[in-house]
C-alpha positions in Angstrom: 178.1 151.7 112.4 174.4 151.0 111.8 172.9 148.7 114.5 169.6 147.0 113.4 167.4 145.4 116.4 164.5 142.8 115.8 165.6 141.9 112.2 164.2 139.0 110.4 167.0 139.0 108.0 165.3 135.6 106.0 164.5 136.7 102.3 160.5 136.8 101.5 158.7 133.6 100.8 159.8 130.0 102.2 163.2 129.6 103.9 166.1 128.2 102.3 168.1 126.8 105.3 165.8 125.2 107.6 162.1 123.9 107.9 159.3 126.3 108.6 156.4 124.1 110.4 153.0 125.8 111.0 149.8 124.2 112.5 146.2 125.3 111.3 144.1 125.4 113.3 146.4 126.5 116.4 143.6 126.0 119.2 141.3 122.7 118.8 138.2 122.1 121.0 137.0 118.7 121.5 133.9 117.4 123.2 133.0 113.7 124.3 131.6 111.7 126.6 133.8 110.0 129.5 134.8 106.4 129.3 134.6 106.2 133.0 131.6 106.6 135.6 132.0 108.4 138.6 133.3 105.4 140.4 136.0 104.7 137.8 134.5 102.0 136.2 134.4 101.7 132.4 131.5 103.0 130.3 130.2 101.0 127.2 129.0 102.7 123.8 131.0 105.7 124.3 133.3 107.3 121.4 136.2 109.6 121.3 136.1 112.8 119.4 138.6 113.0 116.6 140.0 116.1 115.2 142.2 116.8 112.4 145.2 118.9 112.6 147.1 120.6 109.3 150.7 121.1 109.4 152.4 123.0 106.7 156.2 123.1 105.9 156.8 126.6 104.4 160.4 126.0 104.2 162.9 124.6 101.2 163.9 122.0 103.6 162.0 118.7 104.7 162.1 117.8 108.6 162.1 114.9 111.0 158.9 115.4 113.3 158.8 114.4 116.9 155.4 115.2 118.6 154.5 115.1 122.5 151.7 116.1 124.6 152.2 118.4 127.5 150.0 120.1 130.1 147.4 118.8 132.7 145.2 117.0 130.3 148.1 115.4 128.4 147.0 111.7 129.1 143.4 112.3 127.6 145.1 113.2 123.8 146.5 111.1 121.4 147.5 110.5 117.8 144.7 108.4 116.1 146.8 105.9 114.3 150.5 106.3 113.3 152.0 109.4 113.6 154.0 110.6 110.4 157.9 110.6 110.8 158.6 113.4 108.7 157.3 116.3 106.4 158.7 117.3 103.1 159.7 120.7 101.6 156.8 123.1 101.1 154.1 120.2 101.9 151.2 119.7 104.0 149.9 116.7 105.9 147.1 116.1 108.4 147.1 114.4 112.0 144.1 113.3 113.4 144.0 113.7 117.1 141.8 112.0 119.4 140.4 113.3 123.0 139.1 110.5 125.2 138.1 112.1 128.8 137.9 109.7 131.8 135.7 112.2 133.7 133.2 115.3 133.1 134.7 118.5 133.0 137.4 120.9 131.0 141.0 119.9 130.4 143.6 121.6 128.5 146.8 120.2 127.2 149.5 121.4 124.3 150.6 119.3 121.1 154.3 119.9 120.7 155.8 119.7 117.2 159.5 119.6 117.2 161.3 119.6 113.6 164.5 118.5 115.4 166.5 121.3 113.8 168.6 123.8 116.0 167.6 127.2 115.9 163.6 126.6 115.0 160.9 126.9 117.9 158.5 124.2 118.8 155.0 124.4 117.1 152.5 124.3 120.1 148.8 123.7 119.3 146.4 124.5 122.2 144.2 121.5 123.0 140.6 122.2 124.8 138.6 119.0 126.0 135.4 118.9 127.5 134.1 116.0 128.9 130.3 116.0 128.5 128.3 116.3 131.8 125.8 113.9 131.1 124.8 110.6 133.0 127.3 107.6 132.5 124.5 105.2 131.4 121.8 105.6 128.7 119.1 107.5 129.8 115.7 107.6 128.4 113.1 110.9 128.4 110.3 110.8 126.2 107.9 113.4 124.8 104.2 113.0 124.4 102.8 115.5 121.9 100.1 117.8 123.2 96.6 116.9 121.9 96.2 120.4 119.9 99.8 119.6 118.6 101.0 123.0 119.9 104.0 121.2 121.4 105.3 118.5 123.5 105.4 117.5 127.0 108.6 115.9 128.7 108.0 112.8 130.7 110.9 111.6 133.1 110.3 109.5 136.2 109.7 112.5 138.3 107.2 113.9 136.0 103.4 114.1 136.9 101.2 111.5 135.2 99.4 114.0 133.2 102.9 114.7 130.9 103.2 111.1 130.2 99.9 110.5 128.4 99.6 110.8 124.8 96.0 112.2 124.6 94.3 112.2 121.1 91.5 114.6 120.3 87.9 113.4 119.6 88.1 111.1 116.7 84.8 110.7 114.4 84.3 106.6 113.8 85.5 105.7 110.9 88.3 108.4 111.2 92.0 108.4 112.1 94.1 110.8 113.9 98.0 110.6 114.3 100.1 112.0 117.1 103.9 112.4 117.9 106.0 110.7 120.5 109.8 111.9 120.9 112.4 109.4 122.2 115.5 110.9 123.6 118.8 110.0 125.3 119.9 112.2 127.9 122.9 110.1 128.7 126.4 109.8 127.2 126.4 106.3 126.2 124.2 105.2 123.1 120.6 104.4 123.9 119.7 101.2 122.0 115.8 100.7 121.8 115.1 97.1 121.3 111.6 96.8 121.3 108.4 99.1 120.5 104.7 97.7 121.4 101.5 99.0 122.3 99.0 96.8 124.6 95.3 97.5 124.7 93.2 97.6 127.6 91.5 94.5 126.2 94.0 91.4 126.3 95.4 90.6 123.0 94.6 93.9 121.3 96.0 97.3 120.5 92.4 99.0 120.9 92.7 101.0 117.6 96.4 102.2 118.5 99.4 101.6 116.0 103.0 102.4 115.5 102.9 104.2 111.9 106.7 105.4 112.2 109.1 103.8 111.9 107.7 101.4 109.6 110.0 98.6 110.8 110.0 98.2 114.5 113.2 97.7 116.1 114.4 94.5 117.5 117.0 92.7 120.0 119.3 92.4 117.2 118.6 95.6 114.9 118.2 98.1 117.9 117.4 101.7 117.2 120.5 103.6 118.3 120.2 107.2 120.0 123.4 108.4 120.2 125.1 111.9 121.2 128.3 110.9 119.5 126.4 111.2 116.0 123.9 114.0 116.9 121.2 111.8 116.8 120.1 111.4 120.3 116.4 112.2 119.6 113.9 110.2 117.3 110.3 110.6 116.5 107.7 108.1 116.6 103.8 108.3 114.8 101.2 106.8 116.5 97.7 106.4 114.8 94.4 106.2 116.4 91.8 104.4 114.2 88.3 105.1 115.5 86.0 101.9 115.2 82.3 101.6 116.6 82.6 99.2 119.5 78.7 98.4 119.1 77.9 99.5 122.4 75.6 102.3 121.2 77.4 104.9 123.0 78.1 108.3 121.1 81.6 108.8 122.7 83.8 105.4 123.0 86.7 105.8 125.2 90.0 103.6 124.2 92.9 103.0 126.4 96.1 101.5 125.7 99.9 101.5 126.7 103.2 102.3 124.6 105.8 100.0 126.1 109.7 100.9 125.1 112.2 98.5 126.0 115.9 99.8 125.6 119.4 99.3 127.3 118.4 101.9 129.9 119.0 100.2 133.4 116.6 101.9 135.2 113.7 101.9 133.0 114.8 99.5 130.2 111.8 97.0 130.9 109.4 99.6 130.0 107.5 98.9 133.0 106.9 102.7 133.9 107.5 106.3 133.1 109.0 107.3 130.9 109.3 104.3 129.0 105.7 103.3 129.4 103.4 105.9 128.1 99.6 106.0 128.4 97.5 106.3 125.0 94.0 107.6 125.2 91.5 108.8 122.8 87.6 108.7 122.2 85.6 107.2 119.3 82.9 109.5 118.6 79.7 108.8 116.6 79.0 111.5 113.7 75.7 113.3 113.9 75.0 113.4 110.2 75.5 110.8 107.3 75.6 111.2 103.7 74.7 108.8 100.9 76.6 108.1 98.7 79.9 109.1 100.1 81.8 109.5 96.6 81.1 109.8 92.9 83.6 108.8 90.2 82.2 110.5 87.3 84.3 108.7 84.8 83.2 105.3 86.3 79.8 104.3 84.1 78.9 102.0 86.8 79.0 104.6 89.7 75.3 106.1 89.7 76.6 109.0 91.7 73.4 109.1 93.8 71.0 108.9 90.4 68.6 106.5 89.6 69.0 106.2 86.5 72.8 107.5 86.1 72.9 111.3 85.1 76.2 112.2 83.2 78.4 115.0 85.0 75.7 115.2 87.9 75.9 113.6 91.4 73.1 113.8 94.1 74.4 113.4 97.9 71.5 112.9 100.3 72.9 114.3 103.7 70.6 113.2 106.9 70.4 114.1 110.3 70.6 110.8 112.5 70.7 112.4 115.8 68.2 113.4 118.3 68.5 117.4 118.1 68.2 119.6 115.1 71.1 120.7 113.2 71.9 123.7 111.0 74.5 122.8 108.0 76.9 125.8 108.6 79.6 124.9 106.1 79.5 123.6 102.7 82.9 123.8 100.4 85.7 122.2 98.4 88.6 121.6 100.6 90.8 122.6 97.7 89.7 126.2 97.5 87.4 126.8 100.4 84.3 127.8 98.1 81.7 126.2 96.2 83.9 125.5 93.1 86.6 123.6 93.2 90.4 124.9 92.6 90.9 123.6 89.2 87.1 124.6 88.2 86.3 120.9 87.4 83.6 120.6 90.2 80.9 122.8 91.0 78.1 122.8 94.1 75.0 123.6 91.9 72.9 123.0 94.6 74.0 124.3 98.1 72.5 123.2 101.3 74.6 125.5 103.4 72.4 127.4 106.1 69.4 124.7 105.9 68.4 123.5 109.3 67.6 119.9 109.6 65.4 118.3 111.9 66.0 114.9 113.5 65.7 112.2 110.6 65.5 114.8 107.9 67.6 115.2 105.0 68.5 117.7 102.3 70.1 117.1 98.7 73.4 118.6 97.8 73.9 118.4 93.8 77.7 118.6 92.5 78.2 118.7 88.8 81.8 118.3 86.8 83.2 119.6 83.5 84.7 116.5 81.5 88.2 116.2 80.7 90.9 113.4 80.5 93.4 114.6 83.2 92.4 112.8 86.5 91.8 115.2 89.3 89.9 114.7 92.8 88.8 116.7 95.4 86.6 116.5 98.7 83.6 118.6 100.0 83.6 119.3 103.7 79.9 119.5 105.3 80.0 120.8 108.9 76.9 120.9 111.1 76.1 122.9 114.3 73.7 122.3 116.9 70.8 124.9 116.7 71.5 127.9 118.6 74.4 130.5 118.3 77.4 128.9 120.1 75.6 125.5 121.0 78.5 123.4 120.0 79.6 121.3 117.1 76.7 118.7 115.6 79.7 116.8 113.7 80.9 117.1 110.1 81.6 114.5 107.5 83.6 114.6 104.2 82.9 113.4 100.6 84.9 112.5 97.7 84.6 113.4 94.3 86.5 112.2 91.3 86.9 112.4 87.4 89.3 111.7 84.5 91.5 108.8 83.5 93.4 107.3 86.3 97.4 107.0 86.2 98.9 104.0 87.4 101.9 105.1 89.8 104.7 102.1 90.3 108.2 102.5 91.7 111.2 100.4 91.5 112.1 99.4 94.0 108.3 99.2 95.1 107.9 99.4 99.0 111.7 99.3 100.4 115.0 100.3 99.8 117.5 98.2 101.9 120.7 99.1 102.1 121.7 96.4 104.4 125.3 96.9 105.9 127.5 98.9 103.6 131.2 99.7 104.2 131.1 103.1 103.0 130.2 106.2 104.7 128.2 107.0 101.9 125.8 104.6 99.6 123.4 105.7 96.7 120.3 103.5 95.5 118.4 104.4 92.5 114.6 104.9 92.4 112.5 104.7 89.4 108.8 106.6 89.4 107.1 104.8 86.4 103.6 105.5 84.8 101.9 102.6 83.3 101.2 102.8 79.3 97.4 102.3 79.3 96.8 105.1 82.1 96.4 108.7 82.2 98.9 111.3 83.0 100.4 111.3 86.3 101.3 114.3 88.2 104.0 114.0 91.2 102.9 116.8 93.8 105.8 116.1 95.7 108.6 113.6 96.1 110.7 113.8 99.4 112.3 112.1 102.4 111.0 113.2 105.8 113.7 114.8 107.7 116.4 112.2 108.5 120.2 112.4 109.4 120.6 109.3 107.4 118.9 109.7 104.0 118.9 112.2 101.4 117.6 112.8 97.6 120.4 113.5 95.4 120.4 114.5 91.8 118.6 114.1 89.5 115.8 115.6 91.8 112.2 115.9 90.8 110.5 119.4 91.2 106.9 119.5 92.5 103.8 119.0 89.9 106.0 117.3 87.4 104.2 115.0 85.1 104.8 111.7 83.7 103.0 110.7 80.5 101.7 107.3 80.2 104.2 104.8 79.6 107.1 107.2 80.9 109.5 107.0 84.0 111.8 109.5 85.9 114.8 108.7 88.1 115.8 109.7 91.4 118.8 108.9 93.7 118.4 108.0 97.6 121.8 108.5 99.5 122.5 106.9 102.8 124.9 108.0 105.3 126.2 105.5 107.6 126.6 106.4 111.4 130.0 105.5 112.9 127.7 103.7 115.9 125.9 101.5 113.4 122.8 100.1 114.4 119.7 100.1 112.6 118.3 103.5 110.8 115.0 103.8 109.3 113.5 106.5 106.6 110.4 107.2 105.1 110.1 108.5 101.1 106.6 109.5 100.3 105.4 110.3 97.0 102.4 112.2 96.8 100.5 112.4 93.2 97.1 112.2 91.6 97.1 108.5 91.7 94.1 107.7 94.0 95.3 104.4 94.6 97.9 106.1 96.7 95.8 108.7 98.8 97.4 110.7 100.6 100.6 109.1 99.8 102.8 106.2 98.4 105.3 105.7 100.9 108.7 103.7 100.9 110.6 102.3 103.8 114.3 103.0 103.9 116.1 100.8 105.9 119.7 99.8 107.0 121.3 97.5 109.3 124.8 98.9 109.8 126.6 96.5 112.3 127.3 98.5 115.4 130.9 99.6 114.9 133.8 98.8 117.4 137.8 99.7 116.9 139.6 96.7 115.8 142.3 95.5 117.8 146.2 95.1 117.0 147.8 91.6 118.2 151.5 91.3 117.0 153.4 87.9 117.6 157.0 86.7 116.4 158.5 83.3 115.5 161.5 81.8 114.1 161.5 79.8 111.1 161.6 76.5 113.3 158.4 77.5 115.2 156.8 78.2 111.8 156.8 74.3 110.9 154.3 73.7 113.5 152.4 77.2 113.7 152.6 78.3 110.4 150.5 81.4 111.1 152.5 82.1 114.3 149.2 82.3 116.8 151.3 81.1 119.3 154.3 83.1 119.0 155.8 85.8 121.6 153.8 88.7 122.0 155.2 91.6 124.0 159.2 90.9 124.1 161.3 87.7 123.3 165.4 87.3 122.8 166.9 84.8 120.0 170.6 83.7 119.8 171.8 83.3 116.7 171.7 79.5 116.9 168.0 80.0 117.4 167.6 82.1 114.4 169.5 79.4 112.1 171.1 80.2 108.5 168.2 82.1 107.1 168.5 84.7 110.4 164.7 85.4 109.7 162.2 86.1 112.2 158.0 86.2 110.9 156.0 89.1 112.5 152.3 88.2 112.4 149.1 90.1 112.8 147.2 86.7 112.6 145.6 87.4 116.4 144.1 90.9 115.8 140.3 90.7 116.0 137.3 93.3 115.1 133.5 92.6 115.0 133.6 92.6 111.3 137.0 91.6 109.6 140.6 93.0 110.0 141.4 94.1 106.4 144.6 96.0 106.2 148.0 95.9 108.3 151.1 98.2 109.0 154.2 97.0 110.5 156.6 100.1 111.4 160.1 99.9 113.0 159.7 101.9 116.2 163.2 102.4 117.2 164.2 105.7 118.0 166.6 108.0 119.8 165.6 106.9 122.7 166.0 103.3 121.8 168.4 102.8 118.8 168.6 100.1 116.2 171.0 97.4 116.6 174.8 98.4 115.5 174.8 97.2 111.9 170.8 97.2 111.7 168.3 99.2 110.1 164.7 99.8 109.2 164.8 98.1 105.8 165.8 94.7 107.7 161.8 94.4 108.1 160.4 93.8 104.6 157.5 96.0 103.9 158.2 98.4 106.8 155.7 101.3 107.2 153.8 100.1 104.3 149.9 99.6 104.8 148.6 96.7 103.0 146.6 93.3 103.0 149.7 91.2 104.1 149.2 89.9 107.7 152.7 89.0 108.0 156.1 90.4 107.5 159.6 88.6 107.5 162.6 90.3 109.5 165.8 89.3 108.3 168.6 90.3 110.9 172.2 90.9 109.2 175.1 88.4 110.3 176.9 89.8 113.4 174.1 91.9 114.1 173.3 92.0 118.1 170.7 94.3 120.1 167.3 95.2 120.7 164.5 95.9 117.5 161.3 97.2 118.2 158.3 96.8 116.1 154.6 98.3 116.3 151.4 97.2 114.6 148.1 99.1 113.6 145.3 97.4 111.7 142.0 98.6 110.0 138.9 96.8 109.5 137.1 96.6 106.2 135.3 100.1 107.2 138.2 101.8 107.3 138.1 102.0 111.2 141.9 102.2 112.9 142.7 100.2 115.6 142.7 102.4 118.8 146.0 100.6 120.1 149.3 100.2 118.5 150.5 96.5 119.5 154.2 96.6 120.3 156.9 93.7 120.5 160.6 93.8 121.6 162.9 91.5 120.0 166.2 91.3 121.6 169.3 89.6 119.2 171.8 88.0 121.0 175.3 86.7 119.5 
């Protein structure tokens, strides 16, 4: 006689006699903000972490499923929505598991799947949850960019004042300069920025500072939401300083203002102090040299380009030292090439003044020539002056512009803004047409892009760099918006860089959405007899947790109406699922069945279902209600009602 130990005598492939349920993955990690603070109080604006588990039945027979959570952290995990009651043979199903911690730190639990078949082992999935170790309140932190744009400071309430100043470099009068400021949420709940504003040292002014990005500022009703739940805990502002002459005559004129950030941060939400109040500082500096004229359009017959009378293909630029000390012209070159001929060979510096020394009030003539061609091109010539004497310092710089050719005419549809509103779907697209008018020159699209954003992106058809559009032509691309679960206002910027000088350096299209701040719907289940519906047709005042009825109360129809009319959401409850919840521990009444409830387990738009109690049936029915809003968000709770039927 032969003895075989450890034999798996099932034939290869799916079993033919018992279910074989496996899980993928066998371990899941979760991370979410705790819903309670250190003292046990509820925390608003935090969301659970939801992960999907795939169950596969490799057996050739189906199974009724029972689920449970075990282990120290079992109460912090749950199934998101209604759990499936069974799995078919050779089938898959997904179960969304939810982790909602009430404290910081790590917890573990097991998710147990029982196929209710004798002789088969439970399927166990290890759950590891981490309550994020961040403050239990919105916490603002800011980061002013360094003056030389090499990095960012970190500004908190404990930082030195120098780390909370946005210090612009010296800026020539008539020029602008931009620096960035980062706003971060260092807490778990969402930080809602309700206002961004600049107050100048002169009452009622901004002293030349402005917020360039976002193009549309947040408000109380449309806050800018920074949330760790969506990975959007940081945003970047762009602040512009426009240097103007204050008529004081001073060569260096100081400008001072404050950027005020109002939010729901309980400590600094009023914007009264760091890190929610950032000092803005800049100096408007008078240039030491000037040039006349500052530009030349060779194609425009009305532009004499410094000549009297006008001379075709030639421009004279008079460079003058208006300071009180001699200056040496140290550099004269085209910005496109860095030499005395433009990158496209359309313009040439034919009389250069580089190396010349100009005494105070003295001038020199720079001559530029161009070659005729229909394609519109433009360039800039940078002129740099140094104080006389090696290493003595800068005497200022100035830029002049040259242009030649037939101007294109860039237009877009929509023109300046794409507003996605409050879409119900997670992904929404909008078409953008880029056009060139028929009576204009050839349009060159150097770049069409969306500034980095977690919400907006360009999708096919994409437009490659240096794509041309003939007069009268147009191109199409599409902008896609991804709606975050937290809602709120999201802003983005689409930029188009082209050879249309009306939009130099770029045409800006604002991308905007105003998604309602999302909340989960709440299920509420009530029950009424036919007689009660006479005065309360929607069963708004019906029993809500448990109720008992006698045969006489049921009447001849023996019908009870279950209603979801009291379910709520901040948008709209749109779908409903009524389910018989009797189970092994709480069996159906003798003679009753799950089919006694019309539409049992069917998710649909009907907000009422009818239970018909068969004659002679007594005992207890249990029913659960799950609801969904018009964005597909499922209620976090399942409303339960217990109905006792008496003789």
